[in-house]
LUMPA-53036 format. One record per residue (C-alpha): residue in three letters; x, y, z; residue number from 1. Coordinates in nm, 4 decimals. Layout:
   code          X          Y          Z   pos
    ala          X          Y          Z   NUM
...
***
This chain:
   code          X          Y          Z   pos
    met    -2.9072     4.6693     2.3309     1
    asn    -2.8179     4.3128     2.1743     2
    ile    -2.8134     4.3886     1.8268     3
    glu    -2.7075     4.0491     1.7095     4
    ser    -2.9929     3.8656     1.8622     5
    lys    -3.2356     4.0571     1.6321     6
    val    -3.0899     3.8935     1.3243     7
    pro    -2.8955     3.5871     1.4162     8
    ser    -2.7459     3.5006     1.0706     9
    arg    -2.4580     3.7097     0.9670    10
    gly    -2.5496     3.6578     0.5863    11
    arg    -2.9001     3.8076     0.6776    12
    arg    -2.7366     4.0979     0.8496    13
    leu    -2.5050     4.1761     0.5576    14
    trp    -2.7843     4.1780     0.3104    15
    glu    -3.0058     4.3639     0.5501    16
    val    -2.7339     4.6217     0.5785    17
    leu    -2.6682     4.6538     0.1901    18
    gly    -3.0571     4.7022     0.1297    19
    val    -3.1116     4.9467     0.3950    20
    ser    -2.8097     5.1493     0.2941    21
    ala    -2.8960     5.1142    -0.0774    22
    lys    -3.2487     5.2715    -0.0047    23
    leu    -3.0607     5.5695     0.1768    24
    gly    -2.8426     5.5833    -0.1130    25
    phe    -3.1603     5.6443    -0.3648    26
    thr    -3.3343     5.8829    -0.1211    27
    ser    -3.0615     6.0924     0.1150    28
    phe    -3.0547     6.4173    -0.0979    29
    gly    -2.9194     6.7282     0.0843    30
    gly    -2.5463     6.6781     0.1695    31
    pro    -2.3521     6.5435     0.4820    32
    val    -2.5799     6.6905     0.7649    33
    ala    -2.9016     6.5848     0.5816    34
    his    -2.7455     6.2378     0.5595    35
    leu    -2.6949     6.2261     0.9589    36
    gly    -3.0838     6.3007     0.9625    37
    tyr    -3.1796     6.0258     0.7315    38
    phe    -2.9451     5.7884     0.9220    39
    his    -3.0786     5.8835     1.2431    40
    asn    -3.4546     5.8069     1.1388    41
    glu    -3.3650     5.4944     0.9776    42
    tyr    -3.1174     5.3515     1.1759    43
    val    -3.2244     5.4838     1.5396    44
    lys    -3.5824     5.5738     1.5118    45
    lys    -3.7089     5.3078     1.2837    46
    arg    -3.4971     4.9984     1.3172    47
    gln    -3.3196     5.0760     1.6372    48
    trp    -3.0011     4.9247     1.5595    49
    leu    -2.8152     5.1562     1.7916    50
    asp    -2.9652     5.3863     2.0629    51
    glu    -2.9384     5.7783     2.0651    52
    arg    -2.6444     5.8109     2.2616    53
    thr    -2.4312     5.5428     2.0648    54
    tyr    -2.5402     5.7107     1.7568    55
    ala    -2.4359     6.0493     1.8790    56
    asp    -2.0840     5.9180     2.0157    57
    leu    -2.0219     5.7919     1.6670    58
    val    -2.1012     6.0973     1.4950    59
    ala    -1.8901     6.2785     1.7470    60
    leu    -1.5948     6.0442     1.6539    61
    cys    -1.6498     6.0751     1.2870    62
    gln    -1.6415     6.4511     1.3243    63
    phe    -1.2849     6.4414     1.4526    64
    leu    -1.1733     6.2091     1.1710    65
    pro    -1.0896     6.3533     0.8365    66
    gly    -1.3071     6.2543     0.5366    67
    pro    -1.6601     6.2104     0.4600    68
    ala    -1.8317     6.2177     0.8005    69
    ser    -2.1694     6.0999     0.6814    70
    ser    -2.0113     5.7955     0.5040    71
    gln    -1.7942     5.7150     0.8054    72
    val    -2.1137     5.7121     1.0244    73
    gly    -2.2707     5.4656     0.7679    74
    ile    -1.9546     5.2662     0.7613    75
    gly    -1.9264     5.2285     1.1260    76
    ile    -2.2945     5.1187     1.1548    77
    gly    -2.2330     4.8663     0.8907    78
    met    -1.9285     4.7485     1.0856    79
    met    -2.1107     4.7332     1.4132    80
    arg    -2.4089     4.5364     1.2513    81
    ala    -2.2154     4.2775     1.0394    82
    gly    -1.8261     4.3413     1.0724    83
    leu    -1.5768     4.4449     0.8062    84
    leu    -1.7824     4.3343     0.5384    85
    gly    -2.0994     4.5059     0.6810    86
    gly    -1.9045     4.8439     0.6568    87
    leu    -1.8210     4.7666     0.2886    88
    phe    -2.1843     4.6791     0.2211    89
    ala    -2.2978     4.9866     0.3905    90
    phe    -2.0477     5.1958     0.1887    91
    leu    -2.1712     5.0219    -0.1378    92
    gly    -2.5210     5.0468    -0.0914    93
    phe    -2.4946     5.4388     0.0101    94
    thr    -2.2470     5.5179    -0.2684    95
    leu    -2.3568     5.3262    -0.5635    96
    pro    -2.6604     5.5325    -0.6902    97
    ser    -2.4644     5.8572    -0.6743    98
    phe    -2.1561     5.6868    -0.8479    99
    ile    -2.3464     5.5276    -1.1166   100
    ala    -2.5614     5.8708    -1.1827   101
    leu    -2.2345     6.0896    -1.1997   102
    val    -2.0514     5.8307    -1.4281   103
    leu    -2.3341     5.8278    -1.6669   104
    phe    -2.3423     6.2001    -1.6596   105
    ala    -1.9836     6.2400    -1.7127   106
    leu    -2.0019     5.9850    -2.0260   107
    phe    -2.3469     6.1002    -2.1754   108
    val    -2.5032     6.4278    -2.0421   109
    gln    -2.2304     6.7098    -1.9697   110
    gly    -2.4493     6.9596    -2.1240   111
    phe    -2.7528     6.8852    -1.9500   112
    asp    -2.8598     7.1592    -1.6851   113
    val    -3.0321     7.0200    -1.3924   114
    gly    -2.9741     7.3048    -1.1534   115
    his    -3.2740     7.5156    -1.1700   116
    thr    -3.5758     7.2377    -1.1861   117
    gly    -3.8400     7.2483    -0.9458   118
    trp    -3.8367     6.8828    -0.8481   119
    leu    -3.4737     6.9442    -0.7394   120
    his    -3.5704     7.2665    -0.5320   121
    gly    -3.8300     7.0239    -0.3679   122
    leu    -3.5865     6.7711    -0.2839   123
    lys    -3.3653     7.0724    -0.1179   124
    val    -3.6637     7.1149     0.1027   125
    val    -3.7060     6.7945     0.1932   126
    ala    -3.3348     6.7975     0.3208   127
    val    -3.4399     7.1129     0.5447   128
    ala    -3.7368     6.8970     0.7106   129
    ile    -3.4840     6.5791     0.7622   130
    val    -3.2397     6.7858     0.9303   131
    ala    -3.5029     6.9678     1.1494   132
    his    -3.6432     6.6295     1.2517   133
    ala    -3.2827     6.5114     1.3408   134
    val    -3.2106     6.8126     1.5459   135
    trp    -3.5696     6.8009     1.7001   136
    gly    -3.4940     6.4357     1.8189   137
    met    -3.1476     6.4570     1.9104   138
    gly    -3.1794     6.7791     2.1039   139
    gln    -3.4800     6.6146     2.2903   140
    lys    -3.2379     6.3436     2.4291   141
    leu    -2.8968     6.5086     2.4408   142
    thr    -2.9724     6.8524     2.5661   143
    pro    -3.2213     6.7664     2.8473   144
    asp    -3.0976     7.0469     3.0912   145
    arg    -2.9672     7.4201     3.1025   146
    asn    -2.6078     7.3509     3.0804   147
    arg    -2.6323     7.1274     2.7531   148
    val    -2.8683     7.3653     2.6029   149
    thr    -2.6141     7.6185     2.6555   150
    ile    -2.3415     7.4426     2.5205   151
    ala    -2.5301     7.3681     2.2114   152
    ile    -2.6438     7.7100     2.1367   153
    val    -2.2876     7.8289     2.2013   154
    ser    -2.1675     7.5769     1.9510   155
    ala    -2.4110     7.6846     1.7027   156
    ala    -2.3344     8.0318     1.7474   157
    thr    -1.9450     7.9638     1.6997   158
    ala    -2.0167     7.7425     1.4047   159
    leu    -2.2038     8.0249     1.2316   160
    leu    -1.9807     8.3002     1.3238   161
    trp    -1.6207     8.1560     1.2818   162
    gln    -1.6459     7.9436     0.9850   163
    thr    -1.3147     7.7689     0.8903   164
    ala    -1.2035     7.4059     0.8064   165
    leu    -1.1162     7.3249     1.1488   166
    thr    -1.4143     7.5113     1.3498   167
    gln    -1.6045     7.1817     1.4087   168
    val    -1.3065     6.9951     1.5245   169
    val    -1.2122     7.2924     1.7889   170
    ile    -1.5809     7.3298     1.8863   171
    ile    -1.6021     6.9420     1.9835   172
    ala    -1.2529     6.9756     2.1597   173
    ala    -1.3891     7.2685     2.3699   174
    ala    -1.7322     7.0996     2.4442   175
    gly    -1.5467     6.7919     2.5668   176
    met    -1.3289     6.9833     2.7812   177
    leu    -1.6610     7.1613     2.9341   178
    gly    -1.8227     6.8348     2.9592   179
    leu    -1.5290     6.6944     3.1616   180
    leu    -1.5193     6.9750     3.4100   181
    met    -1.9150     7.0071     3.4474   182
    tyr    -1.9995     6.6469     3.4606   183
    lys    -1.7029     6.4788     3.6043   184
    gln    -1.8702     6.4369     3.9572   185
    ala    -2.1754     6.2946     3.7973   186
    lys    -2.2342     5.9193     3.8221   187
    ala    -2.1392     5.7334     3.5112   188
    ala    -2.4255     5.6751     3.2710   189
    ser    -2.5168     5.3249     3.1585   190
    thr    -2.4120     5.3079     2.8367   191
    pro    -2.4931     5.0218     2.5924   192
    ala    -2.1724     4.8540     2.4552   193
    ile    -2.0771     4.8715     2.1044   194
    his    -1.9938     4.5435     1.9512   195
    val    -1.7625     4.5725     1.6954   196
    pro    -1.6374     4.2398     1.5286   197
    val    -1.3114     4.3807     1.4412   198
    ser    -0.9930     4.3021     1.6270   199
    lys    -0.7695     4.5656     1.7744   200
    ser    -0.4679     4.4355     1.5761   201
    ala    -0.6715     4.4706     1.2497   202
    ala    -0.7257     4.8436     1.3766   203
    val    -0.3801     4.9075     1.4298   204
    ile    -0.2808     4.7753     1.0763   205
    ser    -0.5453     5.0062     0.9255   206
    leu    -0.3996     5.2867     1.0906   207
    ile    -0.0555     5.2273     0.9943   208
    leu    -0.1480     5.1735     0.6481   209
    phe    -0.3639     5.5039     0.6298   210
    phe    -0.0293     5.7128     0.7239   211
    thr     0.1995     5.4907     0.5142   212
    leu     0.0010     5.5554     0.2003   213
    leu    -0.0312     5.9240     0.2993   214
    val     0.3572     5.9504     0.2998   215
    leu     0.4599     5.7027     0.0481   216
    leu     0.2039     5.7854    -0.2515   217
    pro     0.3432     6.1273    -0.3343   218
    ile     0.6982     5.9760    -0.3303   219
    ala     0.5986     5.6844    -0.5328   220
    ser     0.4066     5.8985    -0.7928   221
    gly     0.7057     6.1208    -0.8254   222
    trp     0.9441     5.8512    -0.8795   223
    ala     0.7266     5.6537    -1.1389   224
    ser     0.5977     5.9205    -1.3371   225
    ser     0.2720     5.7330    -1.3665   226
    gly    -0.0512     5.9277    -1.4402   227
    trp    -0.2552     5.6587    -1.2864   228
    leu    -0.0441     5.6738    -0.9835   229
    ser    -0.0611     6.0415    -0.9515   230
    met    -0.4119     6.0388    -0.9966   231
    phe    -0.4704     5.7908    -0.7184   232
    asp    -0.2488     6.0000    -0.4921   233
    ser    -0.4178     6.3317    -0.5482   234
    phe    -0.7701     6.1667    -0.4793   235
    tyr    -0.6204     5.9709    -0.1656   236
    arg    -0.4532     6.2908    -0.0128   237
    ser    -0.7969     6.4989    -0.0968   238
    gly    -0.9768     6.2244     0.1055   239
    ser    -0.7202     6.2156     0.3796   240
    leu    -0.6871     6.5935     0.4655   241
    val    -1.0457     6.7336     0.4679   242
    phe    -1.2240     6.8138     0.7724   243
    gly    -1.5990     6.9480     0.7390   244
    gly    -1.7421     6.7218     0.4727   245
    gly    -1.7893     6.7175     0.0965   246
    his    -1.7959     7.0690     0.0282   247
    val    -1.4850     7.1449     0.1835   248
    val    -1.3047     6.8782    -0.0486   249
    leu    -1.4118     7.0506    -0.3821   250
    pro    -1.1359     7.3346    -0.3557   251
    leu    -0.8733     7.0347    -0.2839   252
    leu    -0.9802     6.8513    -0.5715   253
    glu    -0.9713     7.1605    -0.8009   254
    arg    -0.6113     7.2558    -0.6887   255
    glu    -0.5237     6.9012    -0.7671   256
    leu    -0.6953     6.8393    -1.0959   257
    val    -0.7393     7.1877    -1.2706   258
    pro    -0.3966     7.3295    -1.3094   259
    thr    -0.2529     7.0028    -1.4221   260
    gly    -0.4995     6.9991    -1.7040   261
    trp    -0.6665     6.6751    -1.6138   262
    val    -0.9901     6.8368    -1.6331   263
    thr    -1.1062     7.1806    -1.7297   264
    glu    -1.2589     7.4519    -1.5096   265
    glu    -1.5665     7.4238    -1.7074   266
    thr    -1.5803     7.0510    -1.6738   267
    phe    -1.5307     7.0712    -1.3143   268
    leu    -1.7933     7.2967    -1.2377   269
    ala    -2.0546     7.1130    -1.4473   270
    gly    -1.9848     6.8059    -1.2610   271
    tyr    -2.0067     6.9935    -0.9269   272
    gly    -2.3529     7.1068    -1.0404   273
    ala    -2.4480     6.7469    -1.1348   274
    ala    -2.3564     6.6218    -0.7958   275
    gln    -2.5599     6.8609    -0.5883   276
    ala    -2.8708     6.6856    -0.7770   277
    val    -2.8078     6.3336    -0.7000   278
    pro    -2.8413     6.1551    -0.3568   279
    gly    -2.5957     6.0240    -0.1433   280
    pro    -2.2308     6.1307    -0.0301   281
    leu    -2.0700     6.4561    -0.2474   282
    phe    -1.7265     6.2566    -0.2452   283
    thr    -1.8791     6.0453    -0.5397   284
    phe    -1.8114     6.3815    -0.7278   285
    ala    -1.4707     6.1850    -0.7768   286
    ala    -1.6399     5.9285    -0.9644   287
    tyr    -1.7296     6.1962    -1.2246   288
    leu    -1.3866     6.3275    -1.2370   289
    gly    -1.2316     6.0090    -1.2588   290
    ala    -1.4649     5.9047    -1.5499   291
    val    -1.3993     6.2354    -1.7560   292
    met    -1.0176     6.1452    -1.7156   293
    his    -1.0198     5.7657    -1.7610   294
    gly    -1.3708     5.6546    -1.8296   295
    trp    -1.5279     5.3651    -1.6144   296
    thr    -1.1842     5.2350    -1.4932   297
    gly    -1.0895     5.5966    -1.3933   298
    ala    -1.4151     5.6398    -1.1939   299
    leu    -1.3672     5.3189    -0.9986   300
    ala    -0.9949     5.4256    -0.9270   301
    ala    -1.1061     5.7739    -0.8266   302
    thr    -1.3772     5.6699    -0.5913   303
    ala    -1.1665     5.3810    -0.4293   304
    ala    -0.9031     5.6473    -0.3611   305
    ile    -1.0896     5.9250    -0.2143   306
    phe    -1.2989     5.6683     0.0270   307
    leu    -1.0167     5.4484     0.1110   308
    pro    -0.8828     5.6874     0.4003   309
    ala    -1.2376     5.6967     0.5405   310
    phe    -1.2327     5.3092     0.5489   311
    leu    -0.8842     5.2864     0.7231   312
    leu    -0.9695     5.5494     0.9785   313
    val    -1.3065     5.4048     1.0991   314
    ile    -1.1585     5.0509     1.1036   315
    gly    -0.8585     5.2018     1.2776   316
    thr    -1.0586     5.3780     1.5502   317
    leu    -1.4009     5.2305     1.6174   318
    pro    -1.2542     4.8967     1.8013   319
    phe    -1.0985     5.1354     2.0415   320
    trp    -1.3890     5.3751     2.0821   321
    asp    -1.6058     5.1609     2.2903   322
    ser    -1.3801     5.1237     2.5900   323
    leu    -1.2868     5.4948     2.5472   324
    arg    -1.6459     5.6192     2.5674   325
    arg    -1.7254     5.3841     2.8497   326
    his    -1.4575     5.5475     3.0860   327
    pro    -1.6286     5.7949     3.3476   328
    asn    -1.4019     6.0834     3.2257   329
    ile    -1.4694     6.0279     2.8932   330
    gln    -1.8415     6.0124     2.9386   331
    gly    -1.8533     6.3068     3.0921   332
    ala    -1.6640     6.4659     2.7958   333
    leu    -1.8842     6.3060     2.5676   334
    val    -2.1865     6.4823     2.7568   335
    gly    -2.0464     6.8033     2.6467   336
    val    -1.9504     6.6507     2.2919   337
    asn    -2.3044     6.5363     2.2053   338
    ala    -2.4512     6.8633     2.2873   339
    ala    -2.2234     7.0435     2.0791   340
    val    -2.3162     6.7960     1.8085   341
    val    -2.6543     6.8920     1.8412   342
    gly    -2.5388     7.2664     1.8034   343
    ile    -2.3395     7.2012     1.5032   344
    leu    -2.6349     7.0280     1.3147   345
    leu    -2.8446     7.3432     1.4358   346
    ala    -2.6071     7.5641     1.2756   347
    ala    -2.6027     7.3665     0.9622   348
    leu    -2.9691     7.3721     0.9583   349
    tyr    -2.9682     7.7517     0.9355   350
    asp    -2.6545     7.8098     0.6976   351
    pro    -2.6120     7.6403     0.4645   352
    ile    -2.9365     7.4358     0.4351   353
    trp    -3.2170     7.6822     0.5321   354
    thr    -3.0509     8.0240     0.3607   355
    asn    -2.9978     7.8253     0.0449   356
    thr    -3.3374     7.6660     0.0328   357
    ile    -3.6221     7.8396     0.2047   358
    leu    -3.6576     8.1550    -0.0275   359
    ser    -4.0279     8.2280    -0.0311   360
    ser    -4.3262     8.1782     0.1868   361
    val    -4.4167     7.8903    -0.0463   362
    asp    -4.0923     7.7208     0.0730   363
    phe    -4.1677     7.7637     0.4159   364
    val    -4.5098     7.6097     0.4056   365
    leu    -4.3798     7.3084     0.2146   366
    val    -4.1061     7.2400     0.4648   367
    ser    -4.3750     7.2910     0.7449   368
    val    -4.5938     7.0244     0.5789   369
    leu    -4.2823     6.7796     0.5361   370
    phe    -4.1779     6.8300     0.8924   371
    ile    -4.5187     6.7718     1.0299   372
    ala    -4.5529     6.4550     0.7945   373
    leu    -4.2178     6.3317     0.9384   374
    val    -4.2461     6.4204     1.3155   375
    phe    -4.6370     6.3729     1.3815   376
    trp    -4.7794     6.1749     1.0774   377
    lys    -4.4480     5.9644     1.0921   378
    leu    -4.4498     5.8709     0.7371   379
    pro    -4.1639     5.6921     0.5689   380
    pro    -3.8859     5.9226     0.4484   381
    trp    -3.9149     5.7833     0.1026   382
    ile    -4.2749     5.9090     0.0826   383
    val    -4.1538     6.2630     0.2293   384
    val    -3.8942     6.2628    -0.0368   385
    leu    -4.1694     6.1847    -0.3139   386
    leu    -4.4077     6.4516    -0.1533   387
    gly    -4.1265     6.6978    -0.1558   388
    ala    -4.0216     6.6523    -0.5135   389
    ile    -4.3952     6.6551    -0.6353   390
    gly    -4.4320     6.9837    -0.4225   391
    gly    -4.1239     7.1557    -0.5717   392
    ala    -4.2327     7.0798    -0.9229   393
    leu    -4.5912     7.2300    -0.8482   394
    thr    -4.4609     7.5158    -0.6898   395
    ala    -4.2242     7.5820    -0.9968   396
    leu    -4.5505     7.5829    -1.2043   397
***
C-alpha cells in the first residue's frame, strides 16, 4: 500500500494525523487493550493507512518494548504517516485530552467522586464491544488455520493462568519460536513495506540516548540533590522499566512517590480513580501527579519524563523493523507472534475487561447491541461511545 500517494502534502498528513489522533484521544475509553481496538478500527478498517499484517506486526513490536504499548503503536503509525513530527502529533492528539482533564482534576476537583456513575459504566461497556470487535477482525485475518488458532488459544490460556509482568513477552517469544519451526518451509508472504521517514543513524542515537538517560539520571539526581531532577528521574525510570501497559506502572509510581512524601496515599488513589474515568493513555496519570506536586509545570515535566522512553524506543526500533520483518525466517516467526497477539487480546477481553464490566444481564444486552452496531451496522465509534454512555446512564436509573 502506497500510503504517501493518498495524501501528497506532508503538511496535510501532519494535520490529518493530529486530527484523527485527537478524535481517538477524546473517545478511546477502556485502557490499553481497548485503545488497540479503537486504533484498529480507525487506522486499519476505516482509513486503511496500514494493512492488517503491518498493524499486527507493529503491535507485536510494541508488546516487546517497555512502556505504554498503545501509545507506542499510535506514535509508530504517526511516524509511518508523516515522519518524526507525525509521531509527535499522534502523541499530542491522543494524550492532550486526558492530560488536560487530569491536571484540571488535580487543581480543582480532587474531592469529586466519578467512580460509580452510570455513564462511566456505559463507557466501560463500550470498551468491551471495541475490544471484541478488534479480536473478531484480527482473528479472521491472523488465525485462519488450525495451527494458528491453537497458538492463539494457548496464548490466551497462558495469559489468564500465569499473570506476571513479563508474561506477554514470554508468550510472544515462545509463539515466535513456534512460528519459526512450523512455518519456516512456507513461502514467504508478500508483506507491504513500512515506509518510515527516519534514518537509521537517528534510530541508533535514540537508543543510545534511552540507555544513557536510564543510567545517568539516577546518578545526576543524587549528585545535584534537585527535587525537579529527582522527579524527572522517577518518572523516566517508571516509563522505561514497565512491561504490560498503564496499570502495571501504578505500583512503580506509588513506590517512587508516596514513601518520599511527594504525594499522599489518599491523593494518589484519588488520581487513579480519576484516570479510569478519562479517555486516552493511563500513563497521563503522571500529569495528575506532577500537577499535585508542582502545578502545570510539574504536570508537563512528569508527562514528558514518563513518555520520553516510549518515543526513544519507537524511534530507535521502527526503522530497523521493516527489514527484519521481511526476512523469511522472521516472517515465519511473526506468523506465530501475530496469532499470539490475538490470544493476548482475547485474554484481556475476558480479564480484566469483561469480568470487571459485564456484571448483569442488562450489561450483556448493552454490549451485544454495541457490538452489533460496530460489526454489522458499521456505525462510527464516536456514535457507539455516545450510545454506550446514554445506555449506561439509563440502566443506572
